[in-house]
C-alpha positions as CSV (number, residue, x, y, z in Angstrom):
1,M,83.7,4.5,-65.5
2,Y,84.5,7.9,-66.2
3,K,85.4,10.3,-67.5
4,N,86.8,8.6,-63.8
5,L,90.3,9.5,-66.4
6,A,94.8,17.3,-69.8
7,A,93.5,18.9,-72.4
8,T,97.1,19.4,-73.6
9,L,97.6,15.6,-73.6
10,V,94.9,14.6,-76.1
11,A,96.2,11.7,-78.1
12,A,95.1,10.6,-81.6
13,C,91.7,9.0,-81.4
14,F,89.8,6.8,-84.0
15,F,86.1,7.5,-84.1
16,L,83.7,5.1,-85.7
17,P,81.1,6.9,-87.8
18,I,78.4,7.5,-85.2
19,A,76.2,8.8,-88.0
20,Q,76.0,5.2,-89.3
21,A,74.8,3.8,-86.0
22,Q,71.3,2.4,-86.0
23,T,68.9,3.2,-83.2
24,S,66.1,0.9,-84.3
25,A,66.1,-2.6,-83.0
26,P,67.6,-5.0,-85.6
27,I,66.3,-8.4,-86.4
28,S,68.4,-10.6,-84.1
29,T,70.5,-13.1,-86.0
30,P,73.3,-15.3,-84.6
31,T,76.5,-13.5,-84.2
32,S,79.3,-16.1,-84.3
33,K,82.9,-16.4,-85.4
34,K,83.5,-18.5,-88.6
35,A,86.2,-21.0,-88.5
36,N,89.7,-19.4,-88.8
37,E,88.3,-15.9,-88.6
38,P,89.5,-13.7,-85.7
39,I,87.1,-12.9,-83.0
40,K,86.0,-9.2,-83.1
41,A,86.2,-7.4,-79.7
42,G,84.9,-3.8,-79.4
43,F,85.8,-1.2,-76.7
44,V,83.9,2.0,-76.0
45,Y,85.7,4.8,-74.0
46,V,84.2,7.7,-72.2
47,S,87.0,10.1,-72.8
48,P,89.9,10.7,-75.2
49,I,92.9,8.4,-74.9
50,T,95.4,10.5,-73.2
51,E,99.0,9.9,-72.0
52,A,97.6,8.6,-68.6
53,G,94.3,8.1,-66.9
54,W,91.2,6.0,-66.8
55,T,90.8,5.5,-70.6
56,K,94.5,4.9,-71.1
57,Q,94.4,2.0,-68.6
58,H,91.5,0.3,-70.5
59,D,93.2,0.8,-73.8
60,D,96.3,-0.8,-72.4
61,G,93.9,-3.7,-71.5
62,R,92.8,-3.8,-75.2
63,K,96.4,-3.9,-76.3
64,A,97.1,-6.7,-73.9
65,V,94.3,-8.7,-75.6
66,E,96.0,-8.2,-78.9
67,K,99.3,-9.3,-77.5
68,A,97.8,-12.4,-75.9
69,L,95.8,-13.5,-78.8
70,G,97.6,-12.2,-81.8
71,D,95.9,-12.8,-85.1
72,Q,93.1,-14.7,-83.3
73,V,91.5,-11.3,-82.4
74,K,90.7,-8.1,-84.1
75,T,89.9,-5.1,-81.8
76,T,88.1,-1.9,-82.5
77,W,87.8,1.1,-80.2
78,V,85.7,4.2,-80.1
79,A,86.8,7.1,-77.8
80,D,85.2,10.1,-76.2
81,V,81.7,8.7,-76.3
82,A,79.3,10.5,-74.0
83,E,77.2,8.5,-71.6
84,G,73.6,8.2,-72.6
85,A,72.2,8.2,-76.1
86,D,75.6,8.5,-77.8
87,A,76.8,5.5,-76.0
88,E,73.8,3.5,-77.0
89,R,74.3,4.4,-80.7
90,V,78.0,3.4,-80.6
91,I,77.4,0.2,-78.7
92,R,74.6,-0.8,-81.1
93,D,76.8,0.1,-84.1
94,L,79.6,-2.2,-82.8
95,A,77.1,-5.1,-82.3
96,Q,75.7,-4.6,-85.8
97,Q,79.2,-4.7,-87.3
98,G,79.6,-8.2,-86.0
99,H,81.6,-7.8,-82.8
100,Q,81.2,-10.9,-80.7
101,I,82.2,-9.2,-77.4
102,I,82.0,-5.6,-76.4
103,F,83.5,-3.9,-73.4
104,T,81.9,-0.7,-72.0
105,P,84.1,0.7,-69.2
106,S,82.1,3.5,-67.7
107,F,79.4,3.5,-65.0
108,G,77.1,5.6,-67.2
109,Y,77.3,3.0,-70.0
110,M,75.5,0.3,-67.9
111,E,71.9,1.1,-69.0
112,P,72.8,1.6,-72.7
113,T,74.7,-1.7,-72.6
114,L,71.7,-3.6,-71.1
115,K,69.4,-2.0,-73.7
116,V,71.5,-3.0,-76.7
117,A,72.2,-6.4,-75.2
118,K,68.5,-7.3,-75.4
119,D,68.5,-6.9,-79.2
120,F,71.7,-8.9,-79.6
121,P,71.4,-12.0,-77.5
122,N,74.4,-13.7,-79.2
123,V,76.8,-10.9,-78.4
124,K,78.7,-10.9,-75.1
125,F,78.8,-7.6,-73.3
126,E,81.2,-6.6,-70.4
127,S,79.8,-3.7,-68.3
128,V,82.9,-2.5,-66.5
129,T,82.0,-0.6,-63.3
130,G,78.3,-1.4,-63.9
131,F,76.5,-3.6,-61.4
132,K,73.5,-5.0,-63.4
133,T,73.8,-8.2,-65.4
134,A,71.8,-10.2,-67.9
135,A,72.3,-13.5,-69.7
136,N,74.7,-11.9,-72.1
137,V,76.0,-9.0,-69.9
138,A,78.6,-9.5,-67.3
139,A,79.6,-6.9,-64.7
140,S,83.1,-6.2,-63.4
141,N,84.9,-3.7,-61.3
142,A,88.0,-3.3,-59.2
143,R,88.4,-2.7,-55.5
144,Y,89.9,0.7,-56.0
145,Y,89.4,1.5,-52.3
146,E,92.2,-0.9,-51.4
147,G,94.7,1.2,-53.4
148,R,93.2,4.4,-52.0
149,Y,93.8,3.2,-48.4
150,L,97.5,2.6,-49.2
151,A,97.7,6.0,-50.9
152,G,96.2,7.5,-47.8
153,I,99.1,6.1,-45.7
154,A,101.6,7.7,-48.1
155,A,99.7,11.0,-47.9
156,G,99.6,10.8,-44.1
157,R,103.4,10.2,-43.9
158,M,104.2,13.0,-46.4
159,T,101.9,15.9,-45.4
160,Q,103.3,18.8,-43.5
161,T,100.0,20.7,-43.1
162,H,98.0,17.6,-42.2
163,V,95.4,18.7,-44.8
164,A,94.8,16.7,-48.0
165,G,92.6,17.6,-50.9
166,Y,90.4,15.3,-53.0
167,V,88.9,16.2,-56.4
168,A,85.9,14.0,-57.0
169,G,83.8,13.3,-60.0
170,F,80.3,12.0,-58.9
171,P,79.1,10.9,-55.5
172,I,78.5,7.3,-56.5
173,P,79.5,4.5,-54.0
174,E,82.8,3.8,-55.9
175,V,83.9,7.4,-55.4
176,L,82.8,7.5,-51.8
177,Q,84.6,4.3,-51.1
178,G,87.8,5.9,-52.4
179,I,87.5,9.1,-50.4
180,N,86.7,7.2,-47.2
181,A,89.5,4.6,-47.6
182,F,92.0,7.4,-48.4
183,T,90.9,9.3,-45.3
184,L,91.1,6.2,-43.1
185,G,94.5,5.3,-44.4
186,M,95.8,8.8,-43.9
187,R,94.4,9.0,-40.3
188,S,95.8,5.5,-39.5
189,V,99.3,7.1,-39.4
190,N,98.4,10.7,-38.9
191,P,95.3,11.0,-36.7
192,K,95.2,14.8,-37.0
193,A,94.8,14.7,-40.8
194,T,91.7,16.0,-42.6
195,V,90.6,15.7,-46.2
196,K,88.8,18.5,-48.1
197,V,86.6,17.4,-51.0
198,V,85.5,19.3,-54.1
199,W,82.8,17.7,-56.3
200,L,82.9,18.3,-60.0
201,N,79.9,16.4,-61.2
202,A,82.0,15.5,-64.2
203,W,84.4,12.6,-64.9
204,F,86.6,14.2,-67.6
205,D,86.9,18.0,-67.6
206,P,90.5,19.1,-67.4
207,P,89.9,22.8,-66.8
208,K,87.5,22.1,-64.0
209,E,89.8,19.5,-62.5
210,R,92.7,22.0,-62.5
211,E,90.5,24.8,-61.0
212,A,89.4,22.6,-58.2
213,A,93.0,21.5,-57.4
214,M,94.2,25.1,-57.4
215,A,91.3,26.1,-55.0
216,L,92.3,23.3,-52.6
217,F,96.0,24.3,-52.7
218,N,94.8,27.7,-51.5
219,Q,93.3,26.1,-48.4
220,D,96.4,24.6,-46.8
221,V,96.3,21.4,-48.9
222,D,99.8,20.1,-49.6
223,V,98.9,16.7,-50.9
224,I,96.0,15.9,-53.2
225,A,94.2,12.9,-54.6
226,F,91.5,12.8,-57.3
227,H,88.9,10.6,-58.9
228,T,88.6,12.1,-62.3
229,G,89.7,11.1,-65.8
230,S,92.6,13.4,-66.8
231,T,96.0,14.3,-65.6
232,A,95.0,17.9,-64.8
233,V,95.2,17.6,-61.0
234,M,98.7,16.1,-61.2
235,A,99.8,18.9,-63.6
236,A,98.4,21.5,-61.2
237,A,100.3,19.9,-58.2
238,Q,103.5,20.0,-60.2
239,E,103.0,23.6,-61.1
240,R,102.3,24.6,-57.5
241,G,105.1,22.6,-55.9
242,K,102.6,20.3,-54.1
243,M,102.3,16.6,-53.8
244,A,99.8,14.3,-55.5
245,V,98.5,10.8,-55.7
246,A,98.3,9.5,-59.3
247,Y,95.1,7.6,-60.1
248,H,94.4,5.1,-62.9
249,S,98.0,5.4,-64.3
250,D,101.5,6.2,-63.3
251,M,101.8,10.0,-64.0
252,R,105.4,10.7,-63.2
253,K,105.9,12.1,-66.7
254,I,103.3,14.8,-65.9
255,G,104.3,15.3,-62.2
256,P,107.9,14.1,-61.9
257,D,108.3,16.0,-58.6
258,A,104.7,16.1,-57.5
259,Q,103.8,12.4,-57.6
260,I,104.3,10.5,-54.4
261,I,102.5,7.3,-55.4
262,A,100.2,5.9,-58.0
263,V,97.1,3.7,-57.7
264,T,96.9,1.9,-61.0
265,H,94.3,-0.4,-62.5
266,Q,95.4,-3.5,-64.4
267,W,92.8,-4.8,-66.9
268,G,94.8,-6.8,-69.4
269,N,94.5,-10.2,-67.8
270,Y,90.8,-9.9,-67.2
271,Y,90.1,-8.6,-70.7
272,S,92.2,-11.3,-72.3
273,A,90.5,-14.1,-70.2
274,R,87.0,-12.8,-71.2
275,V,87.8,-12.7,-74.9
276,K,89.3,-16.2,-74.7
277,A,86.2,-17.4,-73.0
278,A,84.0,-15.8,-75.8
279,M,86.2,-17.6,-78.3
280,N,86.0,-21.1,-76.8
281,G,82.4,-21.0,-75.7
282,S,83.0,-20.9,-72.0
283,W,81.9,-17.3,-71.5
284,T,79.2,-16.9,-68.8
285,S,77.6,-13.9,-67.2
286,G,78.4,-13.0,-63.6
287,T,80.0,-10.3,-61.4
288,V,83.7,-9.8,-60.7
289,W,85.1,-7.4,-58.0
290,G,88.8,-7.9,-58.0
291,G,91.5,-6.1,-56.0
292,V,95.1,-6.4,-54.9
293,K,94.8,-10.1,-54.5
294,D,93.6,-10.5,-58.0
295,G,96.2,-8.2,-59.6
296,M,93.6,-5.7,-60.7
297,I,94.8,-3.0,-58.3
298,R,98.4,-2.0,-57.6
299,V,100.2,0.8,-55.8
300,G,103.8,1.9,-56.4
301,D,105.6,4.1,-58.9
302,F,106.9,6.2,-56.0
303,G,108.1,9.7,-56.6
304,P,111.6,11.0,-55.5
305,K,110.3,12.7,-52.4
306,V,109.1,9.5,-50.7
307,P,111.6,8.0,-48.2
308,K,112.5,4.3,-48.6
309,A,111.1,3.6,-45.2
310,V,107.7,4.9,-46.3
311,Q,107.8,3.0,-49.6
312,D,108.7,-0.2,-47.7
313,E,105.8,0.4,-45.2
314,I,103.3,0.8,-48.0
315,L,104.5,-2.2,-50.0
316,T,104.3,-4.3,-46.8
317,Q,100.8,-3.1,-46.2
318,Q,99.9,-3.9,-49.9
319,K,100.9,-7.5,-49.3
320,A,98.8,-7.6,-46.2
321,I,95.8,-6.4,-48.1
322,G,96.5,-9.1,-50.8
323,T,96.5,-11.8,-48.1
324,G,93.4,-10.4,-46.4
325,K,95.3,-9.6,-43.2
326,L,94.6,-5.9,-43.6
327,L,91.0,-4.7,-44.4
328,P,90.6,-1.0,-45.1
329,F,87.1,-0.8,-43.7
330,V,87.3,-2.1,-40.1
331,G,85.8,-0.3,-37.2
332,P,85.6,1.8,-35.3
333,I,84.3,3.9,-38.2
334,T,82.2,7.0,-37.7
335,D,80.8,9.2,-40.4
336,N,81.6,12.9,-40.5
337,E,78.3,13.8,-38.9
338,G,79.1,11.8,-35.8
339,K,77.0,8.7,-36.6
340,G,78.6,5.3,-35.8
341,V,79.0,3.1,-38.9
342,A,81.0,0.1,-37.5
343,P,82.1,-0.8,-34.0
344,A,85.7,-1.6,-33.1
345,G,86.9,-4.7,-34.8
346,Q,84.0,-5.2,-37.1
347,A,84.7,-5.2,-40.8
348,L,82.2,-3.8,-43.3
349,S,80.7,-6.5,-45.6
350,D,80.9,-6.2,-49.4
351,A,77.2,-5.3,-49.5
352,Q,77.9,-2.4,-47.0
353,I,80.9,-1.2,-49.0
354,L,79.0,-1.4,-52.3
355,G,76.1,0.6,-50.8
356,M,78.3,3.3,-49.1
357,N,76.5,6.6,-49.0
358,Y,78.4,8.6,-46.4
359,L,81.7,10.3,-45.7
360,V,83.8,9.2,-42.8
361,Q,85.1,11.3,-39.9
362,G,88.0,13.4,-41.1
363,V,86.4,14.3,-44.4
364,V,85.6,18.0,-44.6
365,G,82.6,18.4,-46.9
366,R,79.3,16.9,-47.8
367,I,78.0,14.5,-50.5
368,S,77.1,16.5,-53.6
369,R,73.4,15.8,-54.4
């Protein structure tokens, strides 16, 4: 979804010739795989492929498809594609090149994906982090908030100042879920803890991410989390001798001393299953929202500062989330303006979580508008 994933870590990227992309609606013709020909799967990424982060995890998913299907599949990827008109051109170009299934993992790709899909009814589209579907557009996302709650427990156990920081991209429900779950997890073991939020209104901007992290470290923050697309916050924590929660990927190479835990997203099994379905004709539209139980979210990759007792506690709680015994959003929940959200013992429904538009008690800051 991002950005949602520094500058010194830019890896080699392959760019399709955007100039060749067509913006006019093509004459719709059947797009199907001939016998013995590999299926063509396209992937569009919102940021460069770096050593770790949002885009890296999705490219790992692409590689998992290649490993699972071998010569039965041919994958193509286009990186660093801005949301909006650029995305529409690239997605349309991939469809015109004969890709039978196209993955678009960024929230801002949702509308361009739907627009192109109308012109290519025989192509399957996977809108990852989007929520709108069509006959040939499926939507999928992960319950990132489950991992965030567990990371909050780690932060609550490790902090000395009782103040955490959070560098956030955009105030969409997915991000608010993460901030709130992190805060609730932290305060479940450290009731005095508070979380200070800085909004960037960007998904991938390493200089801004670093600047925000440094500003938070100057405000008594000793452990930091982030919902942005690069490793800049982790690098800043390493530089300042602070602690950080890695997001999207394990970032111990960047912050060998700073990282206390990583919340990682695992897309390989889902992507492979969807490509296989497109191959054998069983692909159908729908919505998937998977979490720890489904293997789409995982916490671990603990840093050297984290005591074994804390590691064991978090891994035990991860199992509890996977079995449904632990739900991150269970009352009493109050927002940070004093309004009750859920009474004691009441769990928020999926609809309530998906529509989240507030910050919980313990968060210092407001939603950026």
